[in-house]
N, C-alpha and C positions, 0 to 999 in steps of 0.2 A: 948458387945452387948448393955449395958446400955449407954455407951459413944456414940455409933452410934445413938441410939434413941434420946438421949439428943441433939446431934448435929443436927439431922434432925428436931427435934422439934424447936430448936433455929433458924435454917435456915428458917423453915416454918413461924414462927412468924415474923421474920425479913421481909420476902417477903410480908406477909399480912400487916404488919405495914407500909412498904414502899409504897405499893399500896394504902393503906388507906390515907397516908400522901399526896401522889401525887394527889389523887382525892380531898382531902380537900384543897390542895394548889390551885387547879384550880376551884375556886368557880364559874368561868364563863364558864365552860365546855359546858353548854347548848347553849351559844351564841358565842363560840370560832370561828366558821366558819364565822359568821357575823362580828366579830371583825377583823378577818384577811382580810375581804373585805374592811373594813374601812382604812386599812393601805395604800392602793393604792393612796388615795387622802390626808388623814389626817395624814399620817406618823405613825411610830411605837409608840404605846401607845397614839396616838392622838397628838403627838408633830410635827405638820405639818411644813415642811421646804419649802413648796410651798406657796408663798405669796397669791395666789388667794383662797386657802382653809383655813378655820379657824382652829386655835389651839383648840382642844377639851380637851387635857390633863389639868386637874385641873379646868376645867369649872364647874359650879355648877350643881349638880345632877338634881334638879327639872327643871331648865332651859333647860338642855339637853333633859330630858324626854318630856317636852312640845314641843320642836322643832321637835322631832321624831313624836310625836302625830300629830302635825300640818302638817308635810310632809305626813303622812299616810292619813289624812283627805283631803289633798289638800288645806288646809287653807294657808299653806306656799308652794309655787310652786318651784319645782326644779325637772327636769326630772329624774335625776339619784337617788336623795334621795327619791323621791316619789315612785319609783319602789322598792327600798330597804325597805323602811318603810312599804310599802303595805303588805309585807310578815311577818311583826312582830306582835306579840300579846303584850298586855300590860306588862306582866311579862318580856318578852324579851326586850322591850324598857326600862323598869326600870333597868334591869340588865346591859344593854349596857351603859346607862347613869351613873349608879353607877361605872362601870369599869373606864370610862373616868374621872369621878369626883375624883377618888382616885389617879390618876396619878399626877405627879409633873409638874406644869406649866413650860415650857422651857423659857429660856431667849433667845430672838432672836437677841438682840444686835443692834436694829435699832437706829440710831442717826439722828435725824432731824436737819435741818438747824435751828439754834437758833431763827432767826427772824421769820421763818415760824411756829416753835413750839409756839412762843409767840402769834402769830396771832391765832393759833389753840386753845391755852389755853384761850385767851380772848373770842373766839367764844363759846367754851365749857362753860365758866362761864356765858355768856349771855344766853345760852340755858338752864342754870341751870341743866346741866347733872349730877352733883353730887347729886341732890335730889333723883334720882333713882339708879344711878351707884355708889354712895357713894364717899366720899372724895378722896380715892385712886383709883377710877375707877375700884375697884375690884368686884363690883356687890354684889348680894346676891342670895338667892335661886331662885327667880323669874326673876332676872335681870342679864344679862351676865357680866362677867368681860370683860373690854375693854383694860385695861392697859397691854401693851406688846403684844397685838394681831397684826397680820400682817397688815401693812399699806394698802396694796392693797385690802385686804378683808374688812377692815373698811371703806375705801373710797367707794367701790362698794356697800356695804350694806347700807350706809347712802344715796347714790344716788338712790338705789332701793326703799328705803322708800320714798324719796322725790318724785320720779316719779311714785309711787304706783305700782311698779313692785313687791314689797314685801308688803303684806297686813295683816300680822298677828300681827301687833301692830299699830292700827290707830293713837294713840297718837304720836308715833314716826314719822309717815308720816306727820302729821300736823306740828310737830316741825321742821322737815327737810325742809319743804317748805319755812320756814322763813330764810333759809341760801342760799347764793349763792354757786355755785360749788367750787369756790376758797376757801371759808370759810370751806366747808366740807373737801376739800383736806388738808387744814391746820390742822383741827381737827384730821384727820386721822394720820397725821405726829405726832402731839402732843401726841395722845393716844398710838400710836405704840412705841414711845420712852419713855413713862411715866414709 
């Protein structure tokens, strides 16, 4: 009888501990549904394989949070992201940003034509992009990582700033107006392959 009770007690403790560990392992349970929604465009864990959608995995927490906040307020316009962010509260936005910031940045393996990449590097140097995005274009808490981001996304984002389609960073809009579209395309190649 003691052996049966001891076995039942051990089994019960194991089940409780396993359940507790599972709950502890999913620190993002409160936003798991929202994170699953993100997969459709941004890929598993934010490692987007679709070049028109940005890589979120390994991007900076505060930057991601501010972008969600800007989508929610309408300061940054995007029909899909505006609808998604509208339903999130501050704690959920922070949790989602934290989740993606903790993922590993994927290597997309983009190889730019060396002549185009050199032109892009020269344009990026002229624009003094390293002042904000840092020497390795890895960014910091308030500024996004650009190195290794999808070329198509980078190109479209810079054009959106240039043409004031994206307005949540006026300094970038001013800077991008100083570049021709070919220079912007070359910078996108350079940064994607960096």
